[in-house]
C-alpha atoms as one frame of an Amber mdcrd trajectory, in Angstrom:
protein
   0.158  -0.237   0.258   2.166   2.983  -1.621   2.280   5.672   1.292  -0.110
   4.226   3.456  -0.191   2.240   6.857   1.824  -1.140   5.993   0.713  -3.665
   8.261   2.583  -6.922   7.502   0.833 -10.202   8.672   0.725 -11.405  12.350
   3.142 -14.303  13.043   2.509 -16.417  15.801   5.477 -17.485  17.665   4.746
 -19.647  20.690   2.428 -17.513  22.620   2.692 -14.184  21.568   1.788 -12.627
  18.483   3.462  -9.487  16.828   2.940  -7.345  14.185   5.591  -8.117  10.961
   5.971  -4.272  10.586   4.314  -1.093  10.291   4.680   2.388   9.661   4.424
   4.179  12.698   4.975   7.708  11.889   1.778   7.684   9.323  -0.451   6.295
  11.796   1.035   8.884  14.375  -0.096  11.535  12.248  -3.913  10.066  11.671
  -4.137   9.881  15.194  -2.451  13.567  15.730  -5.666  14.459  13.142  -8.324
  13.620  15.792  -9.463  16.746  17.964  -7.602  16.434  21.375 -11.108  16.306
  23.297 -11.549  13.094  20.999  -8.203  11.705  21.964  -8.798  12.211  25.854
 -12.444  11.932  26.248 -13.017   7.985  25.547 -10.252   5.368  24.264 -12.870
   3.088  23.038 -14.462   5.904  20.584 -11.007   7.634  19.794  -9.472   3.974
  18.581 -13.673   3.748  16.632 -12.676   6.992  14.781  -9.383   5.845  13.892
 -10.407   2.876  12.034 -12.754   4.485  10.373  -9.965   7.010   9.230  -7.974
   4.097   8.066 -10.161   2.503   6.690 -11.862   5.146   4.684  -8.400   6.695
   3.526  -6.274   3.911   3.034  -8.697   0.395   3.579  -6.357  -1.144   5.618
  -7.429  -4.726   6.749  -5.481  -4.666  10.254  -5.487  -1.478  12.384  -3.562
  -3.251  15.682  -0.797  -1.200  14.553  -2.393   1.888  14.464  -3.694   1.398
  18.137  -0.273   0.780  18.927   1.019   3.579  17.195  -2.236   5.849  18.651
  -0.961   5.037  22.288   2.492   6.272  21.468   1.259   9.519  20.284  -0.488
   9.885  23.418   2.429   9.449  25.430   4.342  11.613  23.198   1.973  14.637
  23.630   1.506  14.025  27.376  -1.844  12.912  27.058  -3.060  10.473  29.560
  -2.581   6.864  28.794  -5.553   4.332  27.761  -7.211   2.565  30.579  -5.413
  -1.209  30.764  -8.919  -2.873  30.501 -10.304  -1.342  27.706  -7.121  -1.210
  25.112  -5.095  -4.346  25.589  -3.425  -6.925  23.516  -3.563 -10.691  24.143
  -2.175 -13.545  22.861  -3.654 -16.851  23.948  -3.631 -16.907  27.196  -1.167
 -13.946  28.282  -2.295 -10.333  27.875  -0.188  -7.304  27.674  -1.310  -3.886
  28.540  -0.584  -0.798  25.549  -0.758   1.760  28.084   1.194   2.001  31.472
  -0.034   3.492  34.319   1.482   4.511  37.256   1.256   2.209  39.776  -1.315
   2.577  42.531  -0.280   2.898  46.228  -1.004   0.904  48.053  -1.819  -1.835
  45.459  -3.182  -5.345  45.726  -1.696  -7.770  43.145  -4.086 -10.866  42.080
  -3.504 -13.829  40.448  -5.644 -14.909  37.695  -4.592 -18.915  37.415  -6.636
 -19.482  34.140  -5.376 -16.120  32.170  -1.843 -16.616  33.527  -1.834 -13.349
  34.335  -0.945 -10.996  37.027  -3.217  -7.743  38.056  -2.572  -4.910  39.628
  -5.677  -3.428  41.495  -5.842   0.125  43.019  -6.710  -0.892  46.527  -8.478
   2.363  47.305 -10.588   2.122  44.334 -10.508  -1.510  44.007 -10.344  -0.901
  40.297  -8.102  -3.076  37.915  -4.938  -0.798  36.439  -2.768  -3.132  34.561
  -2.610  -6.591  33.535   0.623  -8.511  33.136   1.378 -11.754  31.504   2.858
 -14.705  33.375   4.243 -18.284  32.867   1.435 -20.918  32.766  -1.117 -21.250
  35.634   0.484 -19.155  37.917  -0.900 -20.083  41.808   1.389 -17.804  43.887
   2.892 -14.446  44.140   5.226 -12.337  46.444   6.561  -8.717  45.773   9.832
  -7.045  46.947   9.516  -4.372  50.166  10.202  -1.467  47.334   7.308  -2.227
  45.715   8.884  -2.527  42.140   8.783  -5.905  41.602   6.684  -8.990  41.920
   7.768 -12.999  41.828   5.112 -15.516  40.502   5.643 -19.272  40.670   4.229
 -20.975  37.230   2.621 -24.106  38.749   1.783 -25.350  35.626  -1.324 -27.279
  34.257  -0.266 -30.439  35.858   1.424 -29.173  38.706   4.682 -29.595  36.380
   6.083 -25.648  35.654   9.393 -24.970  35.361   9.559 -21.323  35.764   9.107
 -18.362  37.755   8.090 -15.068  36.768   9.851 -11.914  37.813   7.251  -8.801
  36.815   8.531  -5.259  36.717   5.418  -3.286  38.178   6.540   0.164  37.335
   7.322  -1.012  33.591   4.345  -3.453  33.826   5.847  -6.273  32.154   7.845
  -9.479  32.996  11.332  -8.632  32.979  12.690 -12.560  33.218  10.687 -15.709
  32.889  13.146 -17.560  35.135  14.151 -21.268  33.915  13.979 -23.349  37.237
  14.393 -26.750  35.552  15.529 -29.396  37.017  13.281 -27.986  39.829   9.431
 -28.833  38.652   6.200 -27.911  40.284   7.225 -24.354  42.114   4.211 -23.462
  44.160   4.292 -21.049  47.797   6.556 -18.763  47.748   7.903 -15.652  49.795
  10.150 -12.679  49.406  12.050 -12.183  52.725  15.485 -10.841  53.599  16.189
  -9.833  49.894  15.576 -13.368  48.668  12.721 -15.079  46.930  12.225 -18.593
  48.689   9.997 -20.896  47.445   8.727 -24.420  47.112   9.512 -26.893  44.282
   6.799 -29.372  45.039   7.612 -31.769  42.266  11.242 -31.881  43.456  10.767
 -31.942  47.134  12.681 -29.174  47.794  12.661 -25.946  48.608  14.973 -22.909
  46.666  16.160 -19.306  46.997  16.080 -16.901  44.041  18.156 -13.640  43.840
  16.882 -10.909  41.941  20.285  -9.055  41.741  21.544 -11.830  40.037  18.816
 -13.639  38.195  19.554 -16.782  39.529  18.668 -19.465  41.898  21.643 -19.505
  43.793  20.648 -22.033  46.628  18.547 -25.505  46.951  17.582 -27.351  49.972
  16.283 -31.083  50.486  12.945 -31.593  52.174  12.110 -35.423  50.870   8.417
 -34.949  51.574   5.879 -35.966  49.030   3.808 -32.469  47.489   5.763 -29.718
  49.569   3.194 -27.116  48.809   3.554 -23.907  51.204   5.999 -22.403  53.035
   6.795 -19.736  55.586   9.667 -17.726  57.054   9.996 -16.888  60.933  10.312
 -13.493  61.750  14.136 -13.492  62.603  14.652 -15.597  59.165  16.193 -18.452
  60.748  13.431 -21.230  60.278  11.351 -21.932  57.369   7.925 -24.003  57.269
   6.999 -26.110  54.765   3.436 -27.853  54.423   3.932 -31.591  52.952   0.568
 -32.358  51.699   0.662 -35.894  50.641   3.067 -36.683  53.600   0.625 -35.558
  56.348   3.669 -33.527  57.686   5.284 -29.732  58.410   9.017 -29.691  57.944
  10.757 -27.105  60.028  14.028 -26.223  58.146  16.601 -24.532  60.707  19.479
 -22.482  60.111  22.126 -24.100  61.853  24.454 -21.629  64.747  27.250 -21.173
  62.297  24.807 -19.680  59.601  26.134 -22.003  57.017  23.735 -25.353  57.298
  20.023 -26.159  57.237  18.674 -29.124  58.968  14.868 -30.350  59.102  12.675
 -31.790  61.556   9.471 -33.144  60.271   6.202 -32.919  62.682   3.668 -35.122
  62.005   0.168 -32.953  61.576  -3.508 -33.939  60.146  -4.415 -35.077  56.787
  -3.149 -33.159  53.778  -1.694 -29.832  55.168  -1.879 -26.988  52.936  -2.568
 -23.525  54.465  -0.095 -22.121  57.118   0.590 -19.395  58.891   2.830 -18.128
  62.059   1.406 -15.766  64.714   2.545 -12.399  64.548   4.539 -13.098  67.908
   6.262 -16.238  66.308   5.292 -18.635  68.733   3.066 -20.722  66.849   2.401
 -22.059  63.489  -0.897 -22.908  62.752  -1.690 -25.232  60.040  -5.143 -26.150
  58.083  -5.537 -30.259  57.066  -7.297 -29.958  53.835  -8.100 -33.934  54.441
  -9.710 -34.324  57.745 -11.186 -30.700  58.658  -8.927 -30.101  61.376  -6.460
 -27.489  62.039  -2.665 -28.955  63.632  -1.169 -26.060  66.370   2.519 -26.059
  66.410   4.601 -24.513  69.214   7.620 -23.186  67.504   9.971 -22.835  70.361
   9.695 -27.213  70.613   8.352 -27.972  66.888   5.527 -30.023  68.619   2.125
 -30.132  68.169   0.326 -28.702  71.248  -3.111 -28.585  69.983  -5.163 -30.322
  67.173  -8.716 -28.718  66.822 -11.504 -30.089  64.525 -12.908 -27.076  62.751
 -15.175 -28.983  60.489 -14.151 -27.495  57.224 -14.416 -29.548  54.100 -11.746
 -28.958  52.249  -9.538 -25.909  53.816  -6.869 -24.568  51.454  -5.233 -21.429
  53.187  -5.199 -19.998  56.393  -4.439 -16.289  57.578  -3.687 -14.773  60.959
  -5.383 -11.121  61.360  -2.600  -8.416  61.587  -3.291  -8.093  65.413  -3.056
 -12.106  66.089  -6.423 -12.220  67.644  -7.887 -14.463  64.781  -7.246 -16.947
  62.408  -9.197 -16.919  58.967  -9.303 -20.242  57.193 -10.997 -20.803  53.342
 -12.781 -23.958  52.792 -12.761 -24.154  48.986 -14.704 -27.447  49.192 -17.824
 -25.596  50.993 -17.331 -22.383  49.573 -16.945 -20.584  53.259 -14.796 -18.504
  54.986 -14.289 -19.834  58.324 -13.291 -17.164  61.291 -10.914 -18.715  64.448
 -10.360 -16.883  67.845  -6.991 -17.489  68.599  -7.036 -17.437  72.224  -9.628
 -19.755  72.784  -9.560 -21.492  69.475 -12.847 -20.933  69.122 -15.146 -20.510
  65.878 -16.186 -16.826  65.748 -18.092 -17.195  62.470 -18.714 -19.167  59.771
 -19.317 -17.241  56.081 -20.754 -18.758  52.804 -19.110 -16.645  49.837 -19.555
 -18.866  47.296 -18.045 -21.444  45.263 -14.462 -22.598  45.992 -13.126 -20.251
  48.102  -9.389 -19.940  47.532  -6.783 -17.569  48.483  -7.118 -14.875  51.445
  -5.065 -11.818  52.165  -4.942  -9.415  54.937  -4.687  -6.052  54.402  -1.221
  -4.721  56.442  -3.634  -2.067  58.074  -5.859  -5.315  59.402  -9.247  -3.462
  58.507 -10.151  -5.848  55.933  -9.744  -9.429  54.050  -9.479 -10.297  50.250
 -10.934 -13.443  50.033 -10.872 -15.197  46.165 -14.034 -16.762  44.989 -12.186
 -18.727  42.164 -15.143 -20.191  40.756 -16.963 -17.111  40.712 -14.397 -15.362
  39.213 -14.442 -12.591  42.099 -12.716 -11.003  45.143 -14.853 -10.390  48.505
 -13.898  -7.549  51.088 -14.485  -9.228  54.120 -14.737  -6.146  57.324 -12.827
  -7.570  59.820 -14.661  -5.354  62.625 -18.052  -6.756  61.279 -17.112  -9.858
  59.512 -19.407  -8.854  57.076 -18.727  -8.803  53.192 -18.979  -5.187  51.985
 -18.094  -5.319  48.243 -17.287  -7.722  45.492 -14.689  -6.860  42.508 -13.769
  -8.775  39.395 -10.095  -8.895  38.090 -10.516 -11.949  35.501 -10.584 -15.526
  35.562  -9.763 -17.693  38.641  -8.438 -15.300  40.891  -6.161 -17.124  43.712
  -2.909 -16.034  44.931  -2.786 -12.696  46.351   0.274  -9.952  47.656   0.526
  -6.015  48.757   2.618  -3.209  47.094   2.612  -0.114  49.406
């Protein structure tokens, strides 16, 4: 097309689709021909108008390149970027934003499992502001303390994933897809003391990723079946893993010299999954998914001091409230959120939220909890003073793991 918007055919390369060529300068000029009001009033309206102009003047069959160039033109002229939801290009299960907006503060990070995507949510407005593609079937996420990076375990379709996604939250793009092979089945993840600690379920190990060197610099054998989740003690000297099919928790303790690590396997209930350490570091609570119980471990003696029958159908995650007074347990089987008083070990409330309630995250200010109603494709907000659902919002398909950016 002489003098026109030259758009090559799209070429499929793996999961991503990209344009082979286009005349960017001409498309920018076409965008500039629209009025400023049209540019700023409504992204969708402006895109439709741009498509009509291109269709009338050039007969272009493909306008995706013009849309991308238009976004470039807006940034160049200082106009506001398009909303990430309205203007994004999707390739397979991965989604890439065209317009990049500033990361809100604070922000909630949510993983949409079936979309293989991380969503950034403004914690004040509860509006998604960005969506970034990850590796296949992500389950858990952690964020760096400076709020610049997020780290995602790509569990895989059959718990056979071998990658970790490192997300640049400022640029809103996947910075690295770290090859973890021969480690398989990465799942639980924690950011602590500058390192990213995660489980490798299929390899019966835990490992540490160093963001500075972009490499896995430490691995440790657990030797149990389905090492699923992990938490790190406040002093960083002990890591606790739940081993679902071994009905155990492993306490991995740093030796006195600080060089080696040793394991203590602790028998708990059937199918331990969710776990959390009390804010004072004295107790580890473990939700046993296969028998409806919670095991309470004294972290000083590494022994179970109490087994509570909480009557869950299939418990999934467990979190302490910020003040340590209550414990929240999601029951994936019943679709409930269970609230337990930590001191008395008694049930305070059982709230039915929907189908397949999975991830739970307590806001750092202690006022609310975010609960993923995964099968309902929405997240419920629970007021922790009234224990009532105040609102639900959506981020996409199958929300689950969550993290926080200050």
